[in-house]
Legacy VTK file of the C-alpha trace (Angstrom):
# vtk DataFile Version 3.0
C-alpha trace
ASCII
DATASET POLYDATA
POINTS 543 float
86.892 90.746 38.143
84.283 89.253 35.813
86.757 89.452 32.907
89.291 87.410 34.838
87.007 84.999 36.681
88.685 81.809 35.286
91.887 82.894 37.070
90.256 83.487 40.435
89.672 79.767 41.211
93.296 79.072 40.253
94.511 81.807 42.618
92.207 80.469 45.351
93.466 76.900 44.890
97.119 77.956 45.054
96.378 80.125 48.075
94.579 77.361 49.960
97.453 74.933 49.287
99.933 77.464 50.671
97.703 78.297 53.647
97.357 74.606 54.462
101.141 74.181 54.463
101.720 77.330 56.497
98.964 76.409 58.940
100.644 73.067 59.595
103.890 74.888 60.370
102.256 77.364 62.746
100.204 74.600 64.354
103.368 72.817 65.519
104.368 75.873 67.531
100.801 76.413 68.764
100.714 72.808 69.972
104.076 73.181 71.751
102.627 76.178 73.597
99.712 74.043 74.805
97.233 75.975 72.633
97.696 78.973 74.939
96.624 82.010 72.932
98.731 84.716 74.557
101.968 82.737 74.588
101.537 81.681 70.961
100.744 85.206 69.776
103.714 86.540 71.758
105.917 84.061 69.896
104.292 84.807 66.522
104.567 88.580 66.989
105.075 89.984 63.446
106.787 86.832 62.185
104.238 86.387 59.413
105.353 89.695 57.850
108.738 88.058 57.223
107.081 85.253 55.292
108.183 85.370 51.631
104.676 84.144 50.748
103.203 87.341 52.197
105.541 89.473 50.092
104.859 87.338 47.023
101.112 87.982 47.353
101.618 91.700 48.046
103.965 92.251 45.095
101.701 90.283 42.756
98.694 92.314 43.954
100.348 95.578 42.877
101.758 93.978 39.717
98.278 92.812 38.739
97.253 96.313 37.600
99.828 96.786 34.811
100.599 93.063 34.174
97.603 90.954 35.292
98.495 87.635 33.648
102.136 87.832 34.745
101.005 88.568 38.320
98.595 85.615 38.375
101.110 83.179 36.882
103.823 84.403 39.239
101.641 84.037 42.308
100.403 80.554 41.433
103.900 79.291 40.620
105.412 80.970 43.688
102.713 79.697 46.049
103.191 76.116 44.861
106.987 76.349 45.134
106.890 77.887 48.638
104.335 75.343 49.816
106.292 72.357 48.509
109.642 73.726 49.739
108.412 74.214 53.313
109.716 71.466 55.651
106.936 69.153 56.784
106.355 69.955 60.493
105.126 66.403 61.023
108.648 65.175 60.277
110.920 68.114 61.124
112.011 70.042 64.186
112.852 68.791 67.641
109.221 68.167 68.507
107.290 67.265 65.353
103.648 68.182 65.037
101.419 65.413 66.406
98.177 65.346 64.475
95.971 64.445 67.414
92.211 64.720 67.067
92.397 68.146 68.654
95.074 69.260 66.195
92.911 68.029 63.315
89.951 69.982 64.668
91.969 73.174 65.080
93.478 72.814 61.620
90.094 72.137 59.991
88.452 75.068 61.764
91.446 77.189 60.763
90.913 76.349 57.086
87.245 77.327 57.406
88.107 80.651 59.098
90.873 81.330 56.566
88.576 80.631 53.610
85.884 82.889 55.033
88.360 85.709 55.669
89.834 85.368 52.169
86.403 85.547 50.525
85.310 88.547 52.617
88.526 90.426 51.897
88.358 89.616 48.191
84.756 90.881 48.106
85.818 94.118 49.760
88.334 94.683 46.951
86.003 93.383 44.219
86.142 96.589 42.220
89.887 96.152 41.692
89.594 93.073 39.441
92.488 90.597 39.866
94.027 92.701 42.612
91.191 91.595 44.916
92.066 87.880 45.379
95.789 88.659 45.523
95.320 91.379 48.136
93.077 88.988 50.096
95.892 86.401 49.980
98.393 88.906 51.369
96.048 89.891 54.206
95.342 86.253 55.093
99.036 85.287 55.185
99.765 88.291 57.421
97.168 87.297 60.033
97.443 83.497 59.774
98.646 83.000 63.398
95.597 84.952 64.592
93.390 82.752 62.372
94.574 79.674 64.299
93.822 81.385 67.612
90.310 82.283 66.444
89.743 78.711 65.235
90.852 77.313 68.591
88.651 79.798 70.474
85.614 78.724 68.446
86.283 75.118 69.454
86.590 75.842 73.200
82.981 74.886 74.122
83.268 71.589 72.252
86.723 70.845 73.686
85.464 71.446 77.219
82.496 69.126 76.635
84.786 66.365 75.334
87.212 66.831 78.226
84.402 66.628 80.801
83.189 63.363 79.266
86.697 61.889 79.315
87.279 63.048 82.917
84.010 61.475 84.070
84.957 58.177 82.431
88.411 58.212 84.042
86.938 59.113 87.434
84.540 56.145 87.242
87.434 53.851 86.392
89.545 55.045 89.332
86.621 54.484 91.709
85.944 51.004 90.347
89.548 49.766 90.488
90.423 51.753 93.636
94.242 51.686 93.543
96.210 53.352 96.317
97.104 56.694 94.720
100.406 58.431 95.419
100.582 62.009 94.111
103.939 63.588 93.291
104.535 67.271 92.646
107.289 69.848 92.848
109.074 72.303 90.630
111.837 69.839 89.777
112.244 66.067 89.800
108.599 65.017 89.453
109.042 62.744 86.450
112.203 61.013 87.660
110.764 60.489 91.158
107.564 59.067 89.680
109.584 56.631 87.560
111.743 55.575 90.504
108.856 55.153 92.941
106.830 53.238 90.358
109.778 50.907 89.816
110.221 50.340 93.546
106.529 49.707 94.251
106.412 47.068 91.507
108.433 44.877 93.888
105.492 45.081 96.311
102.444 44.909 94.026
101.330 45.790 90.450
101.843 49.535 89.985
100.815 52.008 87.310
103.150 54.946 86.690
103.107 56.762 83.359
106.314 56.981 81.381
107.579 60.438 80.470
106.107 63.671 81.762
102.390 62.980 81.715
101.285 65.433 84.390
98.359 67.477 83.045
94.672 66.840 83.623
94.002 65.552 80.114
97.282 63.631 79.977
96.512 61.782 83.215
92.882 61.306 82.112
93.969 59.625 78.898
96.539 57.510 80.744
93.900 56.237 83.166
91.424 55.413 80.408
94.034 53.539 78.385
96.298 51.922 80.996
94.595 51.483 84.390
93.277 47.916 84.793
91.923 45.713 87.574
94.875 44.344 89.524
96.768 47.603 89.848
97.314 48.046 93.578
99.229 51.344 93.312
99.002 54.288 90.951
101.728 56.937 91.031
100.501 60.221 89.552
102.761 63.100 88.559
100.966 66.406 89.102
102.111 69.488 87.209
100.767 73.039 87.262
101.116 76.393 85.540
98.576 78.067 87.843
96.547 77.506 90.997
93.800 74.928 90.662
95.636 72.568 88.302
96.803 70.174 91.019
93.504 70.436 92.858
91.683 69.200 89.750
94.165 66.354 89.350
93.580 65.383 92.984
89.828 65.367 92.367
90.409 62.971 89.481
92.872 60.773 91.411
92.336 61.306 95.179
95.743 60.679 96.798
96.177 58.666 99.957
99.806 59.815 100.134
101.846 62.607 98.591
105.471 63.403 97.827
106.798 66.938 97.250
110.253 66.927 95.659
111.358 70.574 95.570
109.563 73.873 95.160
111.432 76.716 93.513
111.521 79.093 90.586
110.698 76.726 87.728
108.116 78.368 85.409
108.370 81.550 87.477
107.564 83.492 84.315
104.137 81.850 84.187
103.333 81.931 87.906
104.571 85.445 88.579
105.972 84.820 92.079
107.440 82.108 94.277
104.487 82.462 96.655
102.151 81.535 93.800
104.255 78.459 93.055
104.153 77.373 96.710
100.387 77.909 96.825
99.890 75.832 93.673
102.042 72.952 94.919
100.350 73.073 98.346
97.176 71.734 96.740
98.614 68.198 96.858
99.278 68.454 100.604
95.746 69.765 101.131
94.289 66.832 99.175
96.051 64.189 101.266
93.472 63.129 103.894
94.055 63.999 107.561
96.473 61.451 108.970
97.685 60.566 105.478
101.373 60.429 104.632
103.114 63.461 103.137
106.808 63.029 102.249
108.683 66.298 101.694
112.165 67.387 100.618
113.437 69.391 103.577
116.390 70.747 101.572
113.914 72.839 99.599
112.715 75.917 101.535
109.542 76.118 99.444
108.676 72.470 100.025
109.449 72.830 103.732
106.954 75.707 103.954
104.278 73.340 102.674
105.301 70.635 105.148
105.092 72.966 108.144
101.578 74.023 107.113
100.360 70.394 106.921
99.979 69.914 110.670
97.245 67.273 110.506
99.153 65.003 108.083
101.835 62.451 108.852
104.763 64.481 107.519
108.040 62.659 106.813
111.065 64.757 105.838
114.086 63.700 103.809
117.176 65.570 102.640
120.933 65.897 102.646
121.859 69.302 104.049
118.752 70.225 106.044
119.058 70.770 109.801
115.478 69.529 110.318
114.686 66.258 112.068
114.764 63.949 109.030
113.191 60.562 108.459
115.847 59.811 105.813
119.182 61.553 105.285
121.477 61.136 102.269
125.193 60.800 103.017
128.496 59.910 101.325
127.482 60.471 97.687
130.118 59.354 95.171
129.870 59.362 91.340
131.511 57.161 88.714
130.772 56.102 85.136
128.957 53.084 86.569
126.587 55.197 88.656
126.398 56.448 92.244
127.087 54.986 95.663
125.578 56.619 98.734
124.194 55.978 102.224
120.585 56.411 103.333
120.440 56.960 107.078
117.062 56.408 108.751
116.063 56.658 112.386
116.881 52.961 112.818
119.996 52.286 110.740
122.137 53.231 107.736
121.758 51.508 104.345
124.632 51.352 101.855
123.123 51.903 98.420
124.178 51.816 94.792
122.333 52.781 91.631
123.186 53.255 87.954
121.708 56.766 88.178
123.792 59.944 88.462
123.328 63.433 89.864
122.851 64.822 93.352
119.189 65.852 92.759
118.437 62.353 91.449
119.863 60.755 94.591
117.859 63.170 96.719
114.737 62.140 94.800
115.643 58.503 95.437
115.673 59.288 99.149
112.135 60.630 98.807
110.996 57.512 96.949
112.685 55.338 99.593
110.931 57.258 102.383
107.492 56.962 100.814
107.868 53.294 99.899
108.955 52.585 103.488
105.900 54.493 104.766
103.762 52.172 102.621
105.307 49.306 104.620
107.755 48.016 102.019
110.804 46.384 103.614
113.798 48.763 103.389
116.124 45.974 102.231
113.822 45.254 99.300
113.802 48.943 98.386
117.611 49.115 98.517
117.795 46.070 96.232
115.337 47.716 93.829
117.568 50.802 93.598
120.283 48.681 91.968
117.952 47.696 89.137
116.880 51.216 88.190
117.716 52.325 84.668
118.694 55.874 83.685
115.838 57.818 82.124
116.660 59.050 78.640
118.279 62.515 78.651
118.261 62.828 82.431
121.949 62.661 83.389
122.339 59.619 81.175
126.001 58.655 80.562
126.802 56.988 77.231
130.176 56.005 75.784
130.516 56.328 72.006
133.799 55.930 70.118
135.900 57.016 73.050
133.747 60.019 73.890
131.674 60.264 77.075
128.266 61.861 76.539
126.460 63.144 79.635
122.943 63.671 78.344
120.826 65.896 80.549
118.829 67.623 77.859
115.345 67.260 79.325
113.745 70.330 80.904
116.677 71.730 82.829
116.671 73.935 85.917
119.519 75.629 87.750
119.900 72.803 90.281
119.995 70.122 87.610
122.447 72.275 85.653
124.822 72.408 88.607
124.363 68.674 89.213
125.436 67.949 85.636
128.549 70.077 86.103
129.333 68.183 89.316
129.029 64.837 87.533
131.187 66.067 84.635
133.888 67.173 87.060
133.814 63.784 88.812
134.237 61.695 85.658
137.696 61.269 84.052
138.117 63.157 80.765
140.829 64.703 78.591
138.658 67.752 77.875
135.187 68.704 79.061
132.608 70.421 76.860
129.224 71.845 77.775
126.453 72.398 75.214
123.501 74.374 76.576
120.995 77.150 75.881
120.844 77.850 79.615
117.641 77.683 81.629
114.394 79.498 80.880
111.057 80.715 82.296
112.656 82.357 85.334
111.044 85.740 84.857
113.112 88.724 85.934
115.837 86.506 87.453
116.580 84.588 84.241
119.544 86.731 83.216
121.212 86.717 86.645
120.717 82.969 87.122
122.197 82.142 83.721
125.063 84.541 84.289
125.934 82.733 87.525
125.605 79.307 85.861
127.875 80.446 83.032
130.571 81.520 85.481
130.386 78.115 87.202
130.549 76.305 83.854
133.658 78.271 82.931
135.445 76.804 85.956
134.561 73.184 85.084
134.513 72.938 81.287
137.239 73.636 78.766
134.696 74.988 76.287
131.014 75.883 76.572
128.793 76.068 73.494
125.812 78.351 74.174
122.883 77.536 71.887
120.411 80.128 70.534
120.108 83.793 71.427
117.809 83.221 74.420
120.495 83.464 77.125
123.531 84.373 75.043
124.134 87.794 76.615
123.977 86.316 80.114
126.511 83.616 79.198
128.881 86.129 77.624
128.684 88.197 80.814
129.199 85.121 83.014
132.293 84.005 81.140
133.672 87.528 81.267
133.059 87.520 85.041
135.087 84.321 85.273
137.841 85.722 83.048
137.257 82.924 80.525
135.605 84.705 77.587
137.700 82.728 75.077
136.118 79.469 76.281
132.644 80.373 75.039
131.336 79.534 71.565
127.951 80.855 70.425
125.796 79.001 67.867
122.244 79.671 66.617
120.736 76.229 67.226
121.300 72.588 68.126
122.226 71.554 64.580
125.048 74.096 64.552
126.235 72.901 67.978
126.549 69.300 66.831
128.316 70.458 63.671
130.884 72.245 65.826
131.293 69.188 68.067
131.908 66.882 65.094
134.827 69.070 64.023
136.257 69.452 67.524
135.863 66.307 69.655
138.571 63.712 70.143
139.001 60.462 72.056
138.815 60.883 75.820
136.625 63.979 75.705
133.408 64.352 77.707
130.376 66.346 76.562
127.542 67.563 78.767
124.293 68.176 76.853
122.395 70.360 79.303
118.849 71.335 78.354
117.353 71.489 74.888
114.922 74.313 74.183
111.737 73.674 72.213
111.551 74.951 68.627
109.810 78.041 70.043
113.170 79.360 71.289
115.417 78.573 68.315
115.669 79.407 64.649
115.156 75.772 63.718
113.873 74.357 60.442
110.139 74.174 59.981
108.780 77.581 59.031
110.430 80.169 56.775
114.088 79.400 57.396
116.497 76.475 57.304
118.575 75.305 60.247
122.033 76.844 60.289
124.901 74.388 60.292
127.853 76.380 61.618
128.599 78.668 64.572
127.753 82.315 64.136
130.522 83.682 66.285
132.935 83.111 69.116
132.512 85.485 72.012
135.583 87.316 73.185
LINES 1 544
543 0 1 2 3 4 5 6 7 8 9 10 11 12 13 14 15 16 17 18 19 20 21 22 23 24 25 26 27 28 29 30 31 32 33 34 35 36 37 38 39 40 41 42 43 44 45 46 47 48 49 50 51 52 53 54 55 56 57 58 59 60 61 62 63 64 65 66 67 68 69 70 71 72 73 74 75 76 77 78 79 80 81 82 83 84 85 86 87 88 89 90 91 92 93 94 95 96 97 98 99 100 101 102 103 104 105 106 107 108 109 110 111 112 113 114 115 116 117 118 119 120 121 122 123 124 125 126 127 128 129 130 131 132 133 134 135 136 137 138 139 140 141 142 143 144 145 146 147 148 149 150 151 152 153 154 155 156 157 158 159 160 161 162 163 164 165 166 167 168 169 170 171 172 173 174 175 176 177 178 179 180 181 182 183 184 185 186 187 188 189 190 191 192 193 194 195 196 197 198 199 200 201 202 203 204 205 206 207 208 209 210 211 212 213 214 215 216 217 218 219 220 221 222 223 224 225 226 227 228 229 230 231 232 233 234 235 236 237 238 239 240 241 242 243 244 245 246 247 248 249 250 251 252 253 254 255 256 257 258 259 260 261 262 263 264 265 266 267 268 269 270 271 272 273 274 275 276 277 278 279 280 281 282 283 284 285 286 287 288 289 290 291 292 293 294 295 296 297 298 299 300 301 302 303 304 305 306 307 308 309 310 311 312 313 314 315 316 317 318 319 320 321 322 323 324 325 326 327 328 329 330 331 332 333 334 335 336 337 338 339 340 341 342 343 344 345 346 347 348 349 350 351 352 353 354 355 356 357 358 359 360 361 362 363 364 365 366 367 368 369 370 371 372 373 374 375 376 377 378 379 380 381 382 383 384 385 386 387 388 389 390 391 392 393 394 395 396 397 398 399 400 401 402 403 404 405 406 407 408 409 410 411 412 413 414 415 416 417 418 419 420 421 422 423 424 425 426 427 428 429 430 431 432 433 434 435 436 437 438 439 440 441 442 443 444 445 446 447 448 449 450 451 452 453 454 455 456 457 458 459 460 461 462 463 464 465 466 467 468 469 470 471 472 473 474 475 476 477 478 479 480 481 482 483 484 485 486 487 488 489 490 491 492 493 494 495 496 497 498 499 500 501 502 503 504 505 506 507 508 509 510 511 512 513 514 515 516 517 518 519 520 521 522 523 524 525 526 527 528 529 530 531 532 533 534 535 536 537 538 539 540 541 542
C-alpha cells in the first residue's frame, strides 16, 4: 500500500462522502422507527447488499489487482456520483428526516464508528495494497445499518441522562403551575378526542392541549417545557404506549385528576403481542386517576369496558351508541352530509340536538366522550353543544375537501379497521358519480392482519367503484377480499402513493369522490430516498 499511499486519502474522502449521504438516508428510516434497534434492523434486513455503492466498492476491490489506477478512479467517480444522485432525505419522502439534536448525535457517532471500522478493516487487508481500502469500503457499506444501531447504543447512557434532566424540569413546571390534568388514552381516537376536548375546555378556562399526536414521554416533556405557562387551568394530555409502563410514566409526569378512555382494541397488536397486554397497558391511566376521580369510558369498546369495570373506586361515567350498559351519554340519530354531521346526545336529564363540521361515526362517539368529561368538570352542557359547532376538521382525519368538482375524503392519518369502515360509511352517504378508495390497508395487527384486511377489502368492494391498493404490504389480502366479493376487476394495485396519484390524475372526472384511507410511512413502501426512485405508474391490475 506504501506505493499507492497518495490514492488512499482520495479513496477515504470519497468513501466518507458516500457514507455520510447513505447514513442520512438510513437515519430517516431509523428515526421513523423511533430508534428501535430490532424494528430498524428487521426493516434493513439485507437491503444494503442491494446498494449499487456496495457493488461498486466490491468490483473495484477485485479490479484493483490487475488495474489499480482504473479501479481507484472508477471508485472515486462512482462514489461521488452515487452520493450526489441520492435524494436528500431531509427534503424527500413522506416523512422527511428531522435533524433534531438526537439525530445529529446519532449521525456524528455513526461517522466515528464507520471511520473506525473502515480503518480497522483496511489495516486487516494491508498486505493487499489498494485492495485494502476498497475492500474496507465494501464491508462498511454492507453493514452501515448496523453501524447506526451501534452508534445509537453507545449514546444510550447520555440520552437517558438528558431525558431525566428534561423530565425533572417538566415535572417541576407542572407542580408549580398546577393545571387540572385530563389524561386521554385508547387504541384509537386519542388525538382527535384530545383536540376536541381541548377546544371545548377553552370555553371554560385557558387550556393546553398539544396539536398532532404528541403522546410519548419525551414528546409530552418537551411540550410542557415549551408551552405550559401560568394561567393554564386545564392540560389535556394524550397518552400513548407500545408496552406496559409507558402510560404509568406519563401519569407520573402529569398526574391526572380525570381520565378518558376512547377505545381499546387491536391497534399495534404486533408490538404488544396480545389484546390482554393492550388492556393492561391502557389500564395504567385508570389506575393513576385518584380514588373518587372521574374516569370516562367508551362502553361500545369491550376492552375499554373491561377497564371501567375494574375501576370500582373511581367515578366511572360511560358513553356510547350501541352499548346496553347504563350510559351517562348516548349518541343517537347520526346523519352525514358534506357540511358535517347532525346527531343527538341523550343524557340522564335530557336530549341535546347537536351539529358539527366533523364526519365519521368514531369521531362522533369521541365527541360524546369529550362532552361527558367536560360536563363532569361542571361545564354547562349548552355551552359544550355550542362549542361543537365551532370545531374544525383535523387534517387528514375524515376531512372533506372539494377541488375542481371532485370530493376528496382525506382520512390518511394512522388508520384502523373501525376508522376504515367509518370512511366507507361517509363515502356511501355523500353524493357522487363514482367512488374511489385509495389505501394500503391497515397494519400492525399481528397474525390477524391478513384476515382483517381481507374483510375490509370485501366491504370496500361493495361501496366503491374502484379501489387502489397501495404497496405490497396488504396486496394479497385485498386481492383475496375482492375475489370473495366477486369484484376482482375493481381492484388496481400500485407500488406507492406517487403511482396512486398518477393513476387518479388519469382517471378522475367531475362528480367523483375519492377516499384516501391511511398512508403508510416510508418504511412500508418503495418510496424515493434510498437506492430507488418512486414509481409513477401502476404495476398491475388484479383480476
